[in-house]
C-alpha atoms as a printed R data frame, in Angstrom:
    type eleno elety resid chain resno       x        y       z
1   ATOM     1    CA   HIS     A     1  15.385 -126.003 154.083
2   ATOM     2    CA   PRO     A     2  13.866 -124.360 152.147
3   ATOM     3    CA   SER     A     3  10.546 -125.660 153.464
4   ATOM     4    CA   GLN     A     4   8.732 -125.469 150.103
5   ATOM     5    CA   GLY     A     5   9.167 -124.453 146.486
6   ATOM     6    CA   VAL     A     6  12.185 -126.694 145.778
7   ATOM     7    CA   SER     A     7  12.614 -127.383 142.055
8   ATOM     8    CA   LEU     A     8  14.211 -130.422 140.470
9   ATOM     9    CA   GLY     A     9  17.933 -129.778 140.307
10  ATOM    10    CA   GLY     A    10  17.816 -127.363 143.237
11  ATOM    11    CA   ALA     A    11  19.543 -127.752 146.588
12  ATOM    12    CA   VAL     A    12  17.752 -128.767 149.765
13  ATOM    13    CA   THR     A    13  18.783 -129.666 153.320
14  ATOM    14    CA   LEU     A    14  16.907 -132.040 155.628
15  ATOM    15    CA   ARG     A    15  17.612 -131.436 159.314
16  ATOM    16    CA   CYS     A    16  17.072 -133.981 162.109
17  ATOM    17    CA   HIS     A    17  16.525 -132.447 165.568
18  ATOM    18    CA   LEU     A    18  17.401 -134.902 168.337
19  ATOM    19    CA   PRO     A    19  15.949 -135.009 171.867
20  ATOM    20    CA   GLN     A    20  19.395 -135.884 173.273
21  ATOM    21    CA   LEU     A    21  23.022 -135.844 172.187
22  ATOM    22    CA   ALA     A    22  23.793 -138.621 169.740
23  ATOM    23    CA   ALA     A    23  26.808 -139.859 167.821
24  ATOM    24    CA   TRP     A    24  24.972 -141.602 164.991
25  ATOM    25    CA   VAL     A    25  21.982 -140.368 162.961
26  ATOM    26    CA   GLU     A    26  20.134 -142.086 160.132
27  ATOM    27    CA   LEU     A    27  17.761 -140.538 157.599
28  ATOM    28    CA   TYR     A    28  15.236 -142.885 155.972
29  ATOM    29    CA   GLN     A    29  13.202 -142.341 152.833
30  ATOM    30    CA   GLU     A    30  10.000 -144.397 152.928
31  ATOM    31    CA   GLY     A    31  10.279 -147.070 150.258
32  ATOM    32    CA   GLY     A    32  13.654 -145.780 149.175
33  ATOM    33    CA   TRP     A    33  17.082 -144.789 150.366
34  ATOM    34    CA   SER     A    34  18.614 -144.526 153.808
35  ATOM    35    CA   TYR     A    35  21.445 -142.160 154.671
36  ATOM    36    CA   ASN     A    36  23.772 -142.625 157.637
37  ATOM    37    CA   LYS     A    37  25.840 -139.931 159.293
38  ATOM    38    CA   GLY     A    38  28.347 -140.571 162.062
39  ATOM    39    CA   LYS     A    39  29.488 -137.569 164.086
40  ATOM    40    CA   GLU     A    40  32.919 -136.938 165.531
41  ATOM    41    CA   LYS     A    41  31.277 -135.546 168.642
42  ATOM    42    CA   ASP     A    42  27.826 -135.858 170.112
43  ATOM    43    CA   GLN     A    43  25.371 -133.216 168.860
44  ATOM    44    CA   ASP     A    44  21.629 -132.560 169.092
45  ATOM    45    CA   ALA     A    45  21.058 -132.099 165.328
46  ATOM    46    CA   ALA     A    46  22.209 -133.524 162.022
47  ATOM    47    CA   GLU     A    47  21.844 -132.177 158.478
48  ATOM    48    CA   PHE     A    48  21.570 -134.121 155.213
49  ATOM    49    CA   SER     A    49  21.963 -132.062 152.034
50  ATOM    50    CA   PHE     A    50  21.145 -132.749 148.410
51  ATOM    51    CA   VAL     A    51  23.160 -130.350 146.288
52  ATOM    52    CA   SER     A    52  21.245 -131.125 143.089
53  ATOM    53    CA   THR     A    53  17.919 -132.892 143.660
54  ATOM    54    CA   LEU     A    54  16.705 -135.673 141.393
55  ATOM    55    CA   GLN     A    55  13.213 -137.063 140.963
56  ATOM    56    CA   GLU     A    56  14.055 -140.062 143.165
57  ATOM    57    CA   HIS     A    57  14.914 -137.720 146.039
58  ATOM    58    CA   ALA     A    58  11.262 -136.671 146.316
59  ATOM    59    CA   GLY     A    59   9.410 -138.531 149.050
60  ATOM    60    CA   ARG     A    60   8.663 -138.869 152.757
61  ATOM    61    CA   TYR     A    61  11.548 -138.935 155.243
62  ATOM    62    CA   ARG     A    62  12.070 -139.869 158.908
63  ATOM    63    CA   CYS     A    63  15.025 -139.734 161.292
64  ATOM    64    CA   GLN     A    64  16.449 -142.192 163.829
65  ATOM    65    CA   TYR     A    65  19.476 -141.916 166.081
66  ATOM    66    CA   ARG     A    66  21.809 -143.872 168.360
67  ATOM    67    CA   VAL     A    67  23.810 -142.445 171.208
68  ATOM    68    CA   SER     A    68  26.701 -144.685 170.081
69  ATOM    69    CA   GLU     A    69  27.343 -146.875 167.067
70  ATOM    70    CA   SER     A    70  26.607 -150.025 169.071
71  ATOM    71    CA   ALA     A    71  23.616 -148.692 171.017
72  ATOM    72    CA   GLU     A    72  19.958 -149.450 170.318
73  ATOM    73    CA   VAL     A    73  18.278 -147.389 167.587
74  ATOM    74    CA   SER     A    74  15.636 -144.856 168.649
75  ATOM    75    CA   VAL     A    75  12.047 -144.863 167.450
76  ATOM    76    CA   GLU     A    76  11.390 -143.090 164.158
77  ATOM    77    CA   SER     A    77  10.634 -139.371 164.090
78  ATOM    78    CA   ASP     A    78   7.521 -137.789 162.634
79  ATOM    79    CA   PRO     A    79   7.708 -137.653 158.825
80  ATOM    80    CA   VAL     A    80   8.544 -134.712 156.613
81  ATOM    81    CA   GLU     A    81   7.673 -134.590 152.907
82  ATOM    82    CA   LEU     A    82  10.070 -133.409 150.239
83  ATOM    83    CA   VAL     A    83   7.942 -132.274 147.279
84  ATOM    84    CA   LEU     A    84   9.917 -131.212 144.201
85  ATOM    85    CA   THR     A    85   8.548 -128.893 141.513
86  ATOM    86    CA   ASP     A    86   9.027 -130.134 137.947
87  ATOM    87    CA   LEU     A    87   9.076 -127.093 135.672
88  ATOM    88    CA   SER     A    88   8.450 -129.290 132.621
89  ATOM    89    CA   TYR     A    89   4.779 -129.449 133.609
90  ATOM    90    CA   SER     A    90   2.651 -126.478 132.581
91  ATOM    91    CA   PRO     A    91   1.022 -124.575 135.466
92  ATOM    92    CA   PRO     A    92  -2.756 -124.969 135.862
93  ATOM    93    CA   SER     A    93  -5.307 -122.253 135.183
94  ATOM    94    CA   ILE     A    94  -7.835 -121.081 137.766
95  ATOM    95    CA   SER     A    95 -11.266 -119.428 137.807
96  ATOM    96    CA   LEU     A    96 -13.682 -118.288 140.514
97  ATOM    97    CA   HIS     A    97 -17.512 -118.192 140.579
98  ATOM    98    CA   PRO     A    98 -19.859 -116.387 140.987
99  ATOM    99    CA   GLU     A    99 -17.565 -113.340 141.296
100 ATOM   100    CA   GLN     A   100 -14.478 -112.089 143.082
101 ATOM   101    CA   CYS     A   101 -16.296 -109.671 145.418
102 ATOM   102    CA   VAL     A   102 -19.134 -111.286 147.379
103 ATOM   103    CA   GLU     A   103 -21.074 -110.855 150.618
104 ATOM   104    CA   MET     A   104 -20.700 -113.038 153.701
105 ATOM   105    CA   GLY     A   105 -22.455 -116.392 153.538
106 ATOM   106    CA   THR     A   106 -22.005 -116.857 149.782
107 ATOM   107    CA   ASN     A   107 -20.831 -120.249 148.473
108 ATOM   108    CA   ILE     A   108 -17.766 -119.840 146.260
109 ATOM   109    CA   THR     A   109 -16.570 -122.284 143.587
110 ATOM   110    CA   ILE     A   110 -12.941 -122.331 142.473
111 ATOM   111    CA   ARG     A   111 -12.034 -124.415 139.389
112 ATOM   112    CA   CYS     A   112  -8.533 -125.556 138.515
113 ATOM   113    CA   ARG     A   113  -7.588 -126.934 135.078
114 ATOM   114    CA   ASN     A   114  -4.544 -128.514 133.466
115 ATOM   115    CA   LYS     A   115  -4.109 -130.016 130.008
116 ATOM   116    CA   ASP     A   116  -4.369 -133.789 129.773
117 ATOM   117    CA   TYR     A   117  -2.790 -135.157 132.921
118 ATOM   118    CA   GLY     A   118  -4.654 -137.413 135.316
119 ATOM   119    CA   ALA     A   119  -3.615 -135.624 138.473
120 ATOM   120    CA   THR     A   120  -4.275 -134.707 142.062
121 ATOM   121    CA   PHE     A   121  -5.146 -131.001 142.343
122 ATOM   122    CA   LEU     A   122  -4.293 -128.828 145.324
123 ATOM   123    CA   LEU     A   123  -5.776 -125.458 146.263
124 ATOM   124    CA   HIS     A   124  -3.393 -122.969 147.885
125 ATOM   125    CA   LYS     A   125  -4.028 -119.671 149.650
126 ATOM   126    CA   ASP     A   126  -1.280 -117.083 149.933
127 ATOM   127    CA   GLY     A   127  -0.018 -116.938 153.506
128 ATOM   128    CA   SER     A   128  -0.822 -120.598 154.273
129 ATOM   129    CA   SER     A   129   2.061 -123.053 154.204
130 ATOM   130    CA   ASP     A   130  -0.127 -126.113 153.559
131 ATOM   131    CA   PRO     A   131  -2.713 -126.613 150.785
132 ATOM   132    CA   LEU     A   132  -6.281 -125.794 151.834
133 ATOM   133    CA   GLN     A   133  -7.945 -128.609 149.908
134 ATOM   134    CA   CYS     A   134  -6.993 -131.555 147.751
135 ATOM   135    CA   GLN     A   135  -8.902 -133.448 145.041
136 ATOM   136    CA   ASP     A   136  -7.623 -136.794 143.814
137 ATOM   137    CA   PHE     A   137  -7.197 -137.953 140.255
138 ATOM   138    CA   SER     A   138  -9.312 -135.770 138.014
139 ATOM   139    CA   GLU     A   139  -9.559 -137.596 134.665
140 ATOM   140    CA   ARG     A   140 -10.848 -134.551 132.785
141 ATOM   141    CA   GLY     A   141  -8.069 -132.269 133.911
142 ATOM   142    CA   THR     A   142 -10.456 -130.189 136.063
143 ATOM   143    CA   ALA     A   143 -10.995 -129.952 139.809
144 ATOM   144    CA   THR     A   144 -13.752 -128.025 141.598
145 ATOM   145    CA   PHE     A   145 -13.254 -126.682 145.107
146 ATOM   146    CA   THR     A   146 -16.123 -125.147 147.092
147 ATOM   147    CA   LEU     A   147 -15.886 -122.658 149.953
148 ATOM   148    CA   PHE     A   148 -19.192 -122.773 151.847
149 ATOM   149    CA   GLY     A   149 -20.645 -119.698 153.573
150 ATOM   150    CA   VAL     A   150 -17.545 -117.545 153.198
151 ATOM   151    CA   THR     A   151 -16.565 -114.933 155.805
152 ATOM   152    CA   PRO     A   152 -14.057 -112.052 155.647
153 ATOM   153    CA   ALA     A   153 -11.417 -114.543 156.892
154 ATOM   154    CA   ASP     A   154 -11.717 -116.296 153.499
155 ATOM   155    CA   SER     A   155 -10.645 -113.148 151.661
156 ATOM   156    CA   GLY     A   156  -7.285 -113.568 149.961
157 ATOM   157    CA   THR     A   157  -5.396 -114.820 146.927
158 ATOM   158    CA   TYR     A   158  -5.860 -118.402 145.724
159 ATOM   159    CA   ARG     A   159  -3.766 -120.552 143.365
160 ATOM   160    CA   CYS     A   160  -3.670 -124.156 142.141
161 ATOM   161    CA   SER     A   161  -1.060 -126.820 141.559
162 ATOM   162    CA   TYR     A   162  -1.292 -130.507 140.655
163 ATOM   163    CA   ARG     A   163   0.690 -133.703 141.100
164 ATOM   164    CA   PRO     A   164   0.727 -136.122 138.142
165 ATOM   165    CA   ARG     A   165  -0.699 -139.594 138.643
166 ATOM   166    CA   GLY     A   166   1.909 -141.946 140.067
167 ATOM   167    CA   TYR     A   167   4.170 -139.113 141.313
168 ATOM   168    CA   PRO     A   168   2.731 -137.980 144.654
169 ATOM   169    CA   PHE     A   169   5.830 -135.961 145.566
170 ATOM   170    CA   ILE     A   170   6.340 -134.245 142.197
171 ATOM   171    CA   SER     A   171   4.413 -131.010 141.683
172 ATOM   172    CA   SER     A   172   3.627 -128.724 138.809
173 ATOM   173    CA   PRO     A   173   4.509 -125.045 139.184
174 ATOM   174    CA   ILE     A   174   1.825 -123.076 141.032
175 ATOM   175    CA   GLY     A   175  -0.438 -121.360 138.520
176 ATOM   176    CA   ASP     A   176  -1.985 -117.909 138.164
177 ATOM   177    CA   SER     A   177  -4.065 -116.466 140.973
178 ATOM   178    CA   VAL     A   178  -7.578 -115.235 141.686
179 ATOM   179    CA   THR     A   179  -8.437 -112.856 144.512
180 ATOM   180    CA   LEU     A   180 -11.528 -113.215 146.675
181 ATOM   181    CA   GLU     A   181 -12.925 -110.293 148.656
182 ATOM   182    CA   VAL     A   182 -15.678 -111.001 151.187
183 ATOM   183    CA   THR     A   183 -17.612 -107.990 152.483
184 ATOM   184    CA   PRO     A   184 -19.826 -107.969 155.601
185 ATOM   185    CA   THR     A   185 -23.542 -108.292 154.889
186 ATOM   186    CA   PRO     A   186 -25.135 -104.803 154.970
187 ATOM   187    CA   ALA     A   187 -27.887 -104.132 157.489
188 ATOM   188    CA   PRO     A   188 -31.420 -104.313 155.979
189 ATOM   189    CA   PRO     A   189 -33.139 -100.984 155.202
190 ATOM   190    CA   GLY     A   190 -34.699  -99.409 158.285
191 ATOM   191    CA   ALA     A   191 -32.617 -101.498 160.665
192 ATOM   192    CA   ALA     A   192 -30.894  -98.401 162.074
193 ATOM   193    CA   GLY     A   193 -34.227  -96.557 162.492
194 ATOM   194    CA   SER     A   194 -35.714  -99.636 164.120
195 ATOM   195    CA   SER     A   195 -32.824  -99.782 166.579
196 ATOM   196    CA   ARG     A   196 -33.293  -96.110 167.499
197 ATOM   197    CA   GLY     A   197 -37.040  -96.681 167.893
198 ATOM   198    CA   ASN     A   198 -36.427  -99.629 170.180
199 ATOM   199    CA   LEU     A   199 -34.090  -97.482 172.262
200 ATOM   200    CA   VAL     A   200 -36.723  -94.732 172.618
201 ATOM   201    CA   VAL     A   201 -39.363  -97.277 173.632
202 ATOM   202    CA   ALA     A   202 -36.996  -98.738 176.206
203 ATOM   203    CA   VAL     A   203 -36.199  -95.306 177.681
204 ATOM   204    CA   VAL     A   204 -39.885  -94.251 177.842
205 ATOM   205    CA   GLY     A   205 -40.837  -97.576 179.399
206 ATOM   206    CA   GLY     A   206 -38.126  -97.186 182.037
207 ATOM   207    CA   CYS     A   207 -39.209  -93.640 182.903
208 ATOM   208    CA   THR     A   208 -42.871  -94.711 183.190
209 ATOM   209    CA   ALA     A   209 -41.988  -97.561 185.517
210 ATOM   210    CA   ALA     A   210 -39.913  -95.214 187.706
211 ATOM   211    CA   PHE     A   211 -42.786  -92.674 187.877
212 ATOM   212    CA   VAL     A   212 -45.298  -95.361 188.907
213 ATOM   213    CA   PHE     A   213 -42.891  -96.654 191.558
214 ATOM   214    CA   ILE     A   214 -42.423  -93.159 193.045
215 ATOM   215    CA   LEU     A   215 -46.199  -92.540 193.030
216 ATOM   216    CA   VAL     A   216 -46.800  -95.799 194.916
217 ATOM   217    CA   LEU     A   217 -44.205  -94.782 197.524
218 ATOM   218    CA   ILE     A   218 -45.886  -91.394 198.040
219 ATOM   219    CA   VAL     A   219 -49.310  -92.987 198.524
220 ATOM   220    CA   PHE     A   220 -47.817  -95.499 200.943
221 ATOM   221    CA   PHE     A   221 -46.197  -92.810 203.100
222 ATOM   222    CA   LEU     A   222 -49.385  -90.677 203.142
223 ATOM   223    CA   LEU     A   223 -51.479  -93.627 204.332
224 ATOM   224    CA   ALA     A   224 -48.882  -94.472 206.985
225 ATOM   225    CA   ALA     A   225 -48.913  -90.887 208.288
226 ATOM   226    CA   ARG     A   226 -52.720  -90.900 208.490
227 ATOM   227    CA   ARG     A   227 -52.700  -94.129 210.507
228 ATOM   228    CA   ARG     A   228 -50.213  -92.630 212.978
229 ATOM   229    CA   ARG     A   229 -52.472  -89.566 213.544
230 ATOM   230    CA   MET     A   230 -55.505  -91.762 214.123
231 ATOM   231    CA   ARG     A   231 -53.609  -93.813 216.741
232 ATOM   232    CA   ARG     A   232 -52.574  -90.640 218.653
233 ATOM   233    CA   ASP     A   233 -56.217  -89.462 218.766
234 ATOM   234    CA   GLU     A   234 -57.303  -92.774 220.310
235 ATOM   235    CA   CYS     A   235 -54.526  -93.212 222.860
236 ATOM   236    CA   PRO     A   236 -55.325  -93.709 226.742
237 ATOM   237    CA   GLY     A   237 -55.399  -90.611 229.036
238 ATOM   238    CA   ALA     A   238 -58.225  -88.794 227.349
239 ATOM   239    CA   SER     A   239 -60.920  -87.622 229.839
240 ATOM   240    CA   PRO     A   240 -63.811  -90.091 229.921
241 ATOM   241    CA   LYS     A   241 -67.260  -88.942 229.093
242 ATOM   242    CA   LYS     A   242 -69.715  -88.364 232.045
243 ATOM   243    CA   PRO     A   243 -72.637  -90.778 232.199
244 ATOM   244    CA   GLU     A   244 -75.995  -89.181 231.520
245 ATOM   245    CA   ALA     A   245 -78.459  -88.902 234.426
246 ATOM   246    CA   MET     A   246 -81.253  -91.408 234.382
247 ATOM   247    CA   GLU     A   247 -84.631  -90.730 235.924
248 ATOM   248    CA   PHE     A   248 -86.774  -93.393 237.468
249 ATOM   249    CA   PRO     A   249 -90.456  -92.418 237.849
250 ATOM   250    CA   GLY     A   250 -91.741  -92.501 241.429
251 ATOM   251    CA   ALA     A   251 -88.351  -93.039 242.922
252 ATOM   252    CA   PHE     A   252 -88.522  -89.770 244.911
253 ATOM   253    CA   GLN     A   253 -91.660  -88.099 246.181
């Protein structure tokens, strides 16, 4: 604490959070110092403070603990990086291309420059705790970052910093900013009229289909009624026709 923006000579506290109560906590700097802290009573956290940071304090740290001074040491914790800002370095400049206000899908180029240092450049966006992109060891003092196919989520304020060659945990001050505004792509001309036309076509097509369906039902019911009448006319019980008289010549004299 604080989590970022600590300058050389400033105060910082590293806090180890323990999964169980412990009486002995150790803080290790990779490739550097180790700091031990015994506790009068078991606690689940330990703090290590640097009142006035020096360049050698910058680095990557891990914690370990023991439940008692004679007990076995725990596995190492995940690392945390202490990056210190050296105000003796000049902040980098920044530029944005093609322009600060663009439509969705545009590719954006952001260039960061310093003076003569071989350095690793970092691109920051306001509101994000970690750098968005990193580019190692630019010999010409320039780094180019590209944002492909930007969306409104890419809108915001961007800045650069750099870390001099050989000092991965020493940073320049963060430089000036550029602001990117991404606007939604406008609908092509006639798109709204085309949508309305498609809606009209859909409605007319639906009405026509409904009319044809109703007409088919009417014809079906009319034919069914006609068949029923024809069956009633032909049903049994109707008086049979009398046979016609037949004459046989010479049968009666």
